[in-house]
SELODREN-207539 format. One record per residue (C-alpha): residue number from 0; x, y, z; residue in three letters. Coordinates in Angstrom, 3 decimals. Example, Ala and Ser with C-alpha at 12.3 -4.5 7.8 and 13.67 -1.06 7.14 Angstrom:
// residues 2
(site 0 (12.300 -4.500 7.800) ALA);
(site 1 (13.670 -1.060 7.140) SER);
// end
This chain:
// residues 80
(site 0 (-78.605 -184.527 -33.179) MET);
(site 1 (-75.605 -183.021 -32.358) THR);
(site 2 (-73.649 -180.079 -34.254) THR);
(site 3 (-70.305 -178.573 -34.063) ILE);
(site 4 (-70.921 -174.550 -34.245) LEU);
(site 5 (-68.340 -171.918 -34.852) LYS);
(site 6 (-68.501 -168.162 -33.530) ALA);
(site 7 (-67.546 -165.169 -35.879) THR);
(site 8 (-65.406 -162.849 -34.635) THR);
(site 9 (-68.701 -160.880 -33.205) LYS);
(site 10 (-69.551 -163.972 -31.202) GLY);
(site 11 (-72.586 -164.962 -33.256) GLN);
(site 12 (-73.575 -168.572 -33.858) ILE);
(site 13 (-75.886 -169.886 -36.411) THR);
(site 14 (-78.459 -172.247 -35.349) LEU);
(site 15 (-78.777 -175.259 -38.291) PRO);
(site 16 (-82.061 -174.668 -40.685) ALA);
(site 17 (-83.081 -178.212 -39.670) SER);
(site 18 (-83.488 -176.586 -36.010) TRP);
(site 19 (-84.958 -173.803 -36.579) ARG);
(site 20 (-87.498 -175.129 -39.072) ASN);
(site 21 (-88.928 -177.545 -36.616) THR);
(site 22 (-89.539 -174.399 -34.295) LEU);
(site 23 (-92.120 -172.032 -33.859) THR);
(site 24 (-90.304 -169.063 -32.735) THR);
(site 25 (-87.137 -167.004 -33.864) ASP);
(site 26 (-86.397 -165.735 -30.453) ARG);
(site 27 (-84.507 -168.035 -27.667) PHE);
(site 28 (-83.411 -167.942 -24.080) ILE);
(site 29 (-80.057 -168.567 -23.401) ALA);
(site 30 (-78.098 -169.188 -20.100) ARG);
(site 31 (-74.801 -169.957 -19.198) VAL);
(site 32 (-74.510 -173.141 -16.448) LYS);
(site 33 (-71.114 -173.829 -15.082) GLY);
(site 34 (-68.847 -174.710 -18.614) LEU);
(site 35 (-72.149 -175.109 -21.029) LYS);
(site 36 (-74.861 -172.441 -22.673) LEU);
(site 37 (-78.029 -173.497 -22.973) GLU);
(site 38 (-80.560 -172.292 -25.571) ILE);
(site 39 (-83.870 -172.902 -25.365) GLU);
(site 40 (-87.214 -171.450 -27.973) PRO);
(site 41 (-88.971 -168.513 -25.783) LEU);
(site 42 (-92.615 -168.698 -26.127) ASP);
(site 43 (-93.586 -164.818 -24.996) LEU);
(site 44 (-96.752 -166.139 -23.414) ASN);
(site 45 (-95.008 -168.349 -21.209) LYS);
(site 46 (-92.759 -165.759 -19.428) ILE);
(site 47 (-93.276 -166.156 -15.953) GLU);
(site 48 (-93.270 -162.271 -14.108) VAL);
(site 49 (-90.857 -162.013 -11.364) GLY);
(site 50 (-87.897 -164.607 -13.170) ASN);
(site 51 (-85.130 -162.161 -13.183) GLU);
(site 52 (-83.859 -162.210 -17.142) TYR);
(site 53 (-81.959 -159.707 -19.198) THR);
(site 54 (-81.162 -158.980 -22.266) VAL);
(site 55 (-79.272 -156.816 -24.842) PHE);
(site 56 (-76.156 -156.839 -21.536) ASP);
(site 57 (-73.676 -156.601 -24.665) ALA);
(site 58 (-71.371 -153.037 -24.680) ILE);
(site 59 (-73.170 -152.050 -27.466) ARG);
(site 60 (-76.691 -152.901 -26.793) ASP);
(site 61 (-77.840 -151.006 -23.964) ASN);
(site 62 (-74.230 -149.639 -22.926) LYS);
(site 63 (-73.805 -153.097 -21.645) GLY);
(site 64 (-76.218 -152.182 -18.437) LYS);
(site 65 (-79.037 -154.858 -20.255) GLY);
(site 66 (-82.958 -154.668 -19.749) ILE);
(site 67 (-85.334 -156.767 -17.844) LYS);
(site 68 (-86.771 -159.340 -19.770) ALA);
(site 69 (-90.090 -158.350 -18.977) GLU);
(site 70 (-89.984 -155.120 -19.914) ASP);
(site 71 (-88.598 -156.346 -23.406) LEU);
(site 72 (-91.777 -158.789 -23.484) VAL);
(site 73 (-94.130 -155.837 -23.067) LYS);
(site 74 (-92.455 -153.988 -26.263) THR);
(site 75 (-92.539 -157.043 -28.393) LEU);
(site 76 (-96.260 -157.894 -27.392) LYS);
(site 77 (-96.871 -153.934 -28.859) GLN);
(site 78 (-94.971 -155.014 -32.011) LEU);
(site 79 (-97.612 -158.015 -32.628) VAL);
// end
């Protein structure tokens, strides 16, 4: 299914409920490849340690520095 999404003034997009309802997670990996944005569900148990993912690199989050995904995964697993 192809759907046109509109970003809010803060740059946020909403995934259609029909897509979200088919997934078992509310966390996603997003990457830019050329002029394309790829978004895929994140399975915390399948994160490959050593791959360099950063999260929260917006200016308002962590002063734009980002944090390593493996550090975030450790924190999230502690919360579950």
